[in-house]
Every structure is written in structure tokens, then in C-alpha cells.
mmCIF file of the N, C-alpha and C atoms, coordinates in Angstrom:
data_MODEL
# 
_entry.id   MODEL 
# 
loop_
_atom_site.group_PDB 
_atom_site.id 
_atom_site.type_symbol 
_atom_site.label_atom_id 
_atom_site.label_alt_id 
_atom_site.label_comp_id 
_atom_site.label_asym_id 
_atom_site.label_entity_id 
_atom_site.label_seq_id 
_atom_site.pdbx_PDB_ins_code 
_atom_site.Cartn_x 
_atom_site.Cartn_y 
_atom_site.Cartn_z 
_atom_site.occupancy 
_atom_site.B_iso_or_equiv 
_atom_site.pdbx_formal_charge 
_atom_site.auth_seq_id 
_atom_site.auth_comp_id 
_atom_site.auth_asym_id 
_atom_site.auth_atom_id 
_atom_site.pdbx_PDB_model_num 
ATOM 1   N N  . MET A 1 1  ? 105.864 117.693 108.322 1.00 0.00 ? 1  MET A N  1 
ATOM 2   C CA . MET A 1 1  ? 104.442 118.001 108.380 1.00 0.00 ? 1  MET A CA 1 
ATOM 3   C C  . MET A 1 1  ? 104.189 119.273 107.586 1.00 0.00 ? 1  MET A C  1 
ATOM 4   N N  . PHE A 1 2  ? 103.118 119.304 106.880 1.00 0.00 ? 2  PHE A N  1 
ATOM 5   C CA . PHE A 1 2  ? 102.661 120.509 106.188 1.00 0.00 ? 2  PHE A CA 1 
ATOM 6   C C  . PHE A 1 2  ? 101.238 120.776 106.634 1.00 0.00 ? 2  PHE A C  1 
ATOM 7   N N  . TRP A 1 3  ? 100.910 122.029 106.831 1.00 0.00 ? 3  TRP A N  1 
ATOM 8   C CA . TRP A 1 3  ? 99.529  122.353 107.151 1.00 0.00 ? 3  TRP A CA 1 
ATOM 9   C C  . TRP A 1 3  ? 99.139  123.675 106.521 1.00 0.00 ? 3  TRP A C  1 
ATOM 10  N N  . THR A 1 4  ? 97.854  123.847 106.363 1.00 0.00 ? 4  THR A N  1 
ATOM 11  C CA . THR A 1 4  ? 97.294  125.102 105.893 1.00 0.00 ? 4  THR A CA 1 
ATOM 12  C C  . THR A 1 4  ? 96.034  125.356 106.700 1.00 0.00 ? 4  THR A C  1 
ATOM 13  N N  . THR A 1 5  ? 95.683  126.610 106.881 1.00 0.00 ? 5  THR A N  1 
ATOM 14  C CA . THR A 1 5  ? 94.502  126.939 107.667 1.00 0.00 ? 5  THR A CA 1 
ATOM 15  C C  . THR A 1 5  ? 93.639  127.961 106.936 1.00 0.00 ? 5  THR A C  1 
ATOM 16  N N  . THR A 1 6  ? 92.366  127.945 107.271 1.00 0.00 ? 6  THR A N  1 
ATOM 17  C CA . THR A 1 6  ? 91.395  128.898 106.749 1.00 0.00 ? 6  THR A CA 1 
ATOM 18  C C  . THR A 1 6  ? 90.558  129.398 107.912 1.00 0.00 ? 6  THR A C  1 
ATOM 19  N N  . THR A 1 7  ? 90.412  130.689 108.031 1.00 0.00 ? 7  THR A N  1 
ATOM 20  C CA . THR A 1 7  ? 89.634  131.284 109.112 1.00 0.00 ? 7  THR A CA 1 
ATOM 21  C C  . THR A 1 7  ? 88.163  130.918 108.969 1.00 0.00 ? 7  THR A C  1 
ATOM 22  N N  . VAL A 1 8  ? 87.556  130.488 110.074 1.00 0.00 ? 8  VAL A N  1 
ATOM 23  C CA . VAL A 1 8  ? 86.126  130.198 110.089 1.00 0.00 ? 8  VAL A CA 1 
ATOM 24  C C  . VAL A 1 8  ? 85.369  131.087 111.069 1.00 0.00 ? 8  VAL A C  1 
ATOM 25  N N  . SER A 1 9  ? 86.082  131.731 111.985 1.00 0.00 ? 9  SER A N  1 
ATOM 26  C CA . SER A 1 9  ? 85.470  132.667 112.928 1.00 0.00 ? 9  SER A CA 1 
ATOM 27  C C  . SER A 1 9  ? 86.586  133.530 113.513 1.00 0.00 ? 9  SER A C  1 
ATOM 28  N N  . THR A 1 10 ? 86.223  134.411 114.403 1.00 0.00 ? 10 THR A N  1 
ATOM 29  C CA . THR A 1 10 ? 87.244  135.266 115.010 1.00 0.00 ? 10 THR A CA 1 
ATOM 30  C C  . THR A 1 10 ? 88.183  134.492 115.922 1.00 0.00 ? 10 THR A C  1 
ATOM 31  N N  . THR A 1 11 ? 87.760  133.316 116.389 1.00 0.00 ? 11 THR A N  1 
ATOM 32  C CA . THR A 1 11 ? 88.585  132.538 117.312 1.00 0.00 ? 11 THR A CA 1 
ATOM 33  C C  . THR A 1 11 ? 89.101  131.217 116.740 1.00 0.00 ? 11 THR A C  1 
ATOM 34  N N  . ASN A 1 12 ? 88.483  130.695 115.668 1.00 0.00 ? 12 ASN A N  1 
ATOM 35  C CA . ASN A 1 12 ? 88.835  129.370 115.159 1.00 0.00 ? 12 ASN A CA 1 
ATOM 36  C C  . ASN A 1 12 ? 89.241  129.382 113.686 1.00 0.00 ? 12 ASN A C  1 
ATOM 37  N N  . ALA A 1 13 ? 89.996  128.358 113.320 1.00 0.00 ? 13 ALA A N  1 
ATOM 38  C CA . ALA A 1 13 ? 90.386  128.140 111.934 1.00 0.00 ? 13 ALA A CA 1 
ATOM 39  C C  . ALA A 1 13 ? 90.261  126.654 111.629 1.00 0.00 ? 13 ALA A C  1 
ATOM 40  N N  . LYS A 1 14 ? 89.978  126.335 110.364 1.00 0.00 ? 14 LYS A N  1 
ATOM 41  C CA . LYS A 1 14 ? 89.995  124.945 109.906 1.00 0.00 ? 14 LYS A CA 1 
ATOM 42  C C  . LYS A 1 14 ? 91.412  124.644 109.455 1.00 0.00 ? 14 LYS A C  1 
ATOM 43  N N  . GLN A 1 15 ? 91.945  123.522 109.871 1.00 0.00 ? 15 GLN A N  1 
ATOM 44  C CA . GLN A 1 15 ? 93.312  123.142 109.528 1.00 0.00 ? 15 GLN A CA 1 
ATOM 45  C C  . GLN A 1 15 ? 93.303  121.822 108.768 1.00 0.00 ? 15 GLN A C  1 
ATOM 46  N N  . MET A 1 16 ? 94.104  121.772 107.717 1.00 0.00 ? 16 MET A N  1 
ATOM 47  C CA . MET A 1 16 ? 94.335  120.529 106.991 1.00 0.00 ? 16 MET A CA 1 
ATOM 48  C C  . MET A 1 16 ? 95.816  120.222 107.138 1.00 0.00 ? 16 MET A C  1 
ATOM 49  N N  . ALA A 1 17 ? 96.147  119.011 107.572 1.00 0.00 ? 17 ALA A N  1 
ATOM 50  C CA . ALA A 1 17 ? 97.541  118.658 107.829 1.00 0.00 ? 17 ALA A CA 1 
ATOM 51  C C  . ALA A 1 17 ? 97.877  117.322 107.179 1.00 0.00 ? 17 ALA A C  1 
ATOM 52  N N  . THR A 1 18 ? 99.105  117.236 106.673 1.00 0.00 ? 18 THR A N  1 
ATOM 53  C CA . THR A 1 18 ? 99.638  115.970 106.180 1.00 0.00 ? 18 THR A CA 1 
ATOM 54  C C  . THR A 1 18 ? 100.901 115.675 106.968 1.00 0.00 ? 18 THR A C  1 
ATOM 55  N N  . TYR A 1 19 ? 101.195 114.404 107.135 1.00 0.00 ? 19 TYR A N  1 
ATOM 56  C CA . TYR A 1 19 ? 102.354 113.982 107.912 1.00 0.00 ? 19 TYR A CA 1 
ATOM 57  C C  . TYR A 1 19 ? 103.250 113.096 107.057 1.00 0.00 ? 19 TYR A C  1 
ATOM 58  N N  . HIS A 1 20 ? 104.536 113.198 107.247 1.00 0.00 ? 20 HIS A N  1 
ATOM 59  C CA . HIS A 1 20 ? 105.476 112.404 106.446 1.00 0.00 ? 20 HIS A CA 1 
ATOM 60  C C  . HIS A 1 20 ? 105.495 110.930 106.833 1.00 0.00 ? 20 HIS A C  1 
ATOM 61  N N  . THR A 1 21 ? 104.896 110.581 107.952 1.00 0.00 ? 21 THR A N  1 
ATOM 62  C CA . THR A 1 21 ? 104.942 109.198 108.424 1.00 0.00 ? 21 THR A CA 1 
ATOM 63  C C  . THR A 1 21 ? 103.850 108.314 107.832 1.00 0.00 ? 21 THR A C  1 
ATOM 64  N N  . ASP A 1 22 ? 102.849 108.919 107.200 1.00 0.00 ? 22 ASP A N  1 
ATOM 65  C CA . ASP A 1 22 ? 101.792 108.118 106.576 1.00 0.00 ? 22 ASP A CA 1 
ATOM 66  C C  . ASP A 1 22 ? 101.200 108.870 105.387 1.00 0.00 ? 22 ASP A C  1 
ATOM 67  N N  . ASN A 1 23 ? 100.227 108.281 104.765 1.00 0.00 ? 23 ASN A N  1 
ATOM 68  C CA . ASN A 1 23 ? 99.632  108.871 103.562 1.00 0.00 ? 23 ASN A CA 1 
ATOM 69  C C  . ASN A 1 23 ? 98.242  109.425 103.831 1.00 0.00 ? 23 ASN A C  1 
ATOM 70  N N  . THR A 1 24 ? 98.057  110.049 104.977 1.00 0.00 ? 24 THR A N  1 
ATOM 71  C CA . THR A 1 24 ? 96.732  110.559 105.317 1.00 0.00 ? 24 THR A CA 1 
ATOM 72  C C  . THR A 1 24 ? 96.726  112.084 105.346 1.00 0.00 ? 24 THR A C  1 
ATOM 73  N N  . VAL A 1 25 ? 95.531  112.618 105.182 1.00 0.00 ? 25 VAL A N  1 
ATOM 74  C CA . VAL A 1 25 ? 95.282  114.045 105.353 1.00 0.00 ? 25 VAL A CA 1 
ATOM 75  C C  . VAL A 1 25 ? 94.274  114.155 106.478 1.00 0.00 ? 25 VAL A C  1 
ATOM 76  N N  . SER A 1 26 ? 94.587  114.973 107.464 1.00 0.00 ? 26 SER A N  1 
ATOM 77  C CA . SER A 1 26 ? 93.710  115.135 108.622 1.00 0.00 ? 26 SER A CA 1 
ATOM 78  C C  . SER A 1 26 ? 93.133  116.541 108.638 1.00 0.00 ? 26 SER A C  1 
ATOM 79  N N  . PHE A 1 27 ? 91.901  116.656 109.113 1.00 0.00 ? 27 PHE A N  1 
ATOM 80  C CA . PHE A 1 27 ? 91.228  117.944 109.212 1.00 0.00 ? 27 PHE A CA 1 
ATOM 81  C C  . PHE A 1 27 ? 90.874  118.211 110.665 1.00 0.00 ? 27 PHE A C  1 
ATOM 82  N N  . TYR A 1 28 ? 91.124  119.445 111.107 1.00 0.00 ? 28 TYR A N  1 
ATOM 83  C CA . TYR A 1 28 ? 90.886  119.827 112.498 1.00 0.00 ? 28 TYR A CA 1 
ATOM 84  C C  . TYR A 1 28 ? 90.266  121.225 112.543 1.00 0.00 ? 28 TYR A C  1 
ATOM 85  N N  . THR A 1 29 ? 89.569  121.521 113.611 1.00 0.00 ? 29 THR A N  1 
ATOM 86  C CA . THR A 1 29 ? 89.214  122.896 113.947 1.00 0.00 ? 29 THR A CA 1 
ATOM 87  C C  . THR A 1 29 ? 90.150  123.294 115.082 1.00 0.00 ? 29 THR A C  1 
ATOM 88  N N  . VAL A 1 30 ? 90.892  124.370 114.890 1.00 0.00 ? 30 VAL A N  1 
ATOM 89  C CA . VAL A 1 30 ? 91.876  124.783 115.882 1.00 0.00 ? 30 VAL A CA 1 
ATOM 90  C C  . VAL A 1 30 ? 91.587  126.197 116.366 1.00 0.00 ? 30 VAL A C  1 
ATOM 91  N N  . ASN A 1 31 ? 91.925  126.448 117.612 1.00 0.00 ? 31 ASN A N  1 
ATOM 92  C CA . ASN A 1 31 ? 91.808  127.780 118.180 1.00 0.00 ? 31 ASN A CA 1 
ATOM 93  C C  . ASN A 1 31 ? 93.007  128.602 117.715 1.00 0.00 ? 31 ASN A C  1 
ATOM 94  N N  . LYS A 1 32 ? 92.753  129.800 117.220 1.00 0.00 ? 32 LYS A N  1 
ATOM 95  C CA . LYS A 1 32 ? 93.836  130.652 116.719 1.00 0.00 ? 32 LYS A CA 1 
ATOM 96  C C  . LYS A 1 32 ? 94.870  130.979 117.802 1.00 0.00 ? 32 LYS A C  1 
ATOM 97  N N  . LYS A 1 33 ? 94.464  131.006 119.059 1.00 0.00 ? 33 LYS A N  1 
ATOM 98  C CA . LYS A 1 33 ? 95.401  131.300 120.142 1.00 0.00 ? 33 LYS A CA 1 
ATOM 99  C C  . LYS A 1 33 ? 96.456  130.208 120.305 1.00 0.00 ? 33 LYS A C  1 
ATOM 100 N N  . ALA A 1 34 ? 96.188  129.009 119.774 1.00 0.00 ? 34 ALA A N  1 
ATOM 101 C CA . ALA A 1 34 ? 97.147  127.916 119.872 1.00 0.00 ? 34 ALA A CA 1 
ATOM 102 C C  . ALA A 1 34 ? 98.371  128.153 118.987 1.00 0.00 ? 34 ALA A C  1 
ATOM 103 N N  . GLY A 1 35 ? 98.244  129.063 118.027 1.00 0.00 ? 35 GLY A N  1 
ATOM 104 C CA . GLY A 1 35 ? 99.380  129.396 117.170 1.00 0.00 ? 35 GLY A CA 1 
ATOM 105 C C  . GLY A 1 35 ? 99.526  128.508 115.947 1.00 0.00 ? 35 GLY A C  1 
ATOM 106 N N  . ASP A 1 36 ? 98.669  127.493 115.795 1.00 0.00 ? 36 ASP A N  1 
ATOM 107 C CA . ASP A 1 36 ? 98.767  126.616 114.630 1.00 0.00 ? 36 ASP A CA 1 
ATOM 108 C C  . ASP A 1 36 ? 98.429  127.326 113.323 1.00 0.00 ? 36 ASP A C  1 
ATOM 109 N N  . ALA A 1 37 ? 97.721  128.411 113.401 1.00 0.00 ? 37 ALA A N  1 
ATOM 110 C CA . ALA A 1 37 ? 97.330  129.128 112.183 1.00 0.00 ? 37 ALA A CA 1 
ATOM 111 C C  . ALA A 1 37 ? 98.481  129.965 111.632 1.00 0.00 ? 37 ALA A C  1 
ATOM 112 N N  . ILE A 1 38 ? 99.615  129.947 112.292 1.00 0.00 ? 38 ILE A N  1 
ATOM 113 C CA . ILE A 1 38 ? 100.797 130.713 111.862 1.00 0.00 ? 38 ILE A CA 1 
ATOM 114 C C  . ILE A 1 38 ? 101.851 129.743 111.372 1.00 0.00 ? 38 ILE A C  1 
ATOM 115 N N  . ARG A 1 39 ? 102.347 129.971 110.184 1.00 0.00 ? 39 ARG A N  1 
ATOM 116 C CA . ARG A 1 39 ? 103.355 129.097 109.601 1.00 0.00 ? 39 ARG A CA 1 
ATOM 117 C C  . ARG A 1 39 ? 104.657 129.882 109.465 1.00 0.00 ? 39 ARG A C  1 
ATOM 118 N N  . CYS A 1 40 ? 105.737 129.374 109.960 1.00 0.00 ? 40 CYS A N  1 
ATOM 119 C CA . CYS A 1 40 ? 107.042 130.029 109.850 1.00 0.00 ? 40 CYS A CA 1 
ATOM 120 C C  . CYS A 1 40 ? 107.874 129.302 108.803 1.00 0.00 ? 40 CYS A C  1 
ATOM 121 N N  . LEU A 1 41 ? 108.481 130.060 107.930 1.00 0.00 ? 41 LEU A N  1 
ATOM 122 C CA . LEU A 1 41 ? 109.337 129.496 106.887 1.00 0.00 ? 41 LEU A CA 1 
ATOM 123 C C  . LEU A 1 41 ? 110.749 130.018 107.064 1.00 0.00 ? 41 LEU A C  1 
ATOM 124 N N  . LYS A 1 42 ? 111.730 129.176 106.829 1.00 0.00 ? 42 LYS A N  1 
ATOM 125 C CA . LYS A 1 42 ? 113.116 129.572 106.935 1.00 0.00 ? 42 LYS A CA 1 
ATOM 126 C C  . LYS A 1 42 ? 113.814 129.264 105.620 1.00 0.00 ? 42 LYS A C  1 
ATOM 127 N N  . ASP A 1 43 ? 114.609 130.208 105.140 1.00 0.00 ? 43 ASP A N  1 
ATOM 128 C CA . ASP A 1 43 ? 115.355 129.980 103.897 1.00 0.00 ? 43 ASP A CA 1 
ATOM 129 C C  . ASP A 1 43 ? 116.482 129.012 104.126 1.00 0.00 ? 43 ASP A C  1 
# 
């Protein structure tokens, strides 16, 4: 899964996500407290 987020308010972000299981792009409004707006990368 890959996702990216853009801040829309102090509490929410717009999220765009793609999944490896299909060819769709999904859009969500997510609460920043859920932690989805943070992406961790590992070398």
C-alpha cells in the first residue's frame, strides 16, 4: 500500500491510497490522531 496525505484542517487530512491487490485509487478524509498522516520508511 502507498499513501500520501495533505492537511485540510488542524484535525483532518485528505488521504490518497493505492493498494497492491487492485488497480484503484481511494480518497479518504482521515483524522490526524489516527496516525495515517505519518509515513515510516525503512532502508
